[in-house]
N, C-alpha and C positions, 0 to 999 in steps of 0.2 A: 813939564815936570819941574817941581820946585827943588832947588839945590839945598841940601841939608847934610849935616854930618852923617856918615855911614859907619856903623860898627858891625864887623863880621868876625866874631871870636876875638883874636888878639890883634886884629887890624882895625884902625880908626882912620878914616879919611875925612879931612876937614876942608870945606870949601874955602878957596882963596880967590883973590881978584884975577891973578894971572901967574903963570910959571915964571920964575926969575929969568931975566935975559941971559944970565951967565950959565944957566943949566944946559947940560948936554944930553942928547938922546942916550938912554941907558941900553945900548944894544945887547949887552950881556943878559938882560932881563927879558929879551924877546925869545921865547922858547916855542917848541912844537906844541905845547899845551896852552899857549896864550901869552899875554904880557904879564909877567910875574911881579906882582906887587910885593909879596912876601913868600919866602920859602920855608916850609916846615922841616927844618934840619933833622928833627928827630923822627917824624912820621912819614916824610915824603909827600905830604899834602902841600898844595900851594894855593894861594889866593891870586886869582888871575882876572884880567879883562880879556874879552875876545880880541884876537889880533885882526884888526880891520884897518882900512886906510883912514879911519876917523879917530882912532885911539893912539895915544902916545905916552910913553914913560920917559921921564927925565931924571937925572941925578944932578943936584945942585952942588956948587962949590962948598956949601955948608954940610954936605953929606946926606941931605934929605932926598927922599924920592917924591917926585911930583908927577901928577897925572894931568893930561889934557884930553878931554873927550869933546870932539867937535859936534857930536850928536848924542842923544840919550843912549846909554849902554847898560851893562850890568857887571857886577862884581860876583864872580863865581868861586866856589871852593872845590878844587879838583882833588879827588881822592882815588888814585889808581887802586883797583882791586877791591874797592868798597862799594857795596850796592847803594847805600845812601850816604851823601856827604854829611859831615859834622855840622855844617852851617848852611842856611838857606842862601839862595841866590838873591842879591839885592839889586834893584834898579838904581842906576847912577845917572843923574841928570847931566846934560852937557855942561861943560865948564872946566875949571881948573881946581885941583885938590892937592893937598900935601898929606903924605902918609905919616902918621904919628905912631911910632913903635910904642906898644904898651909895656908897662913895667909891672912887676909884682913884688910884694914884700914877702920874703921867705926867711924865717929864722933871723929877723932883724937886718937882713941884707936885701937891698933893692937891686933888681936885675931885670933886663929885658926879657919878656915872655918868649919862651921857645916852644914851638908847636911840635 
């Protein structure tokens, strides 16, 4: 599978060469619903990777969230109590990615998108 940018709603994952050496495993993002890339604070929806021995989430010293997938995987949108998720599941090719929080312009103010 070809590595390419993945956009799922307000989540953008950009391919990178590797996770920075100083990044640490982001244990607080390992949930019973999967590896949480982004939490929808408003809706309770989350963007997750399946929790397997081949998927890892890191937090860098720069505050960025990084993904390392040792095999092809998927990015899911988990919506408890909702029959159909708001976003499709996207295949994610093995490799390293950085999560780029999306911003919106609202009444002349730039802010991070809140789901």
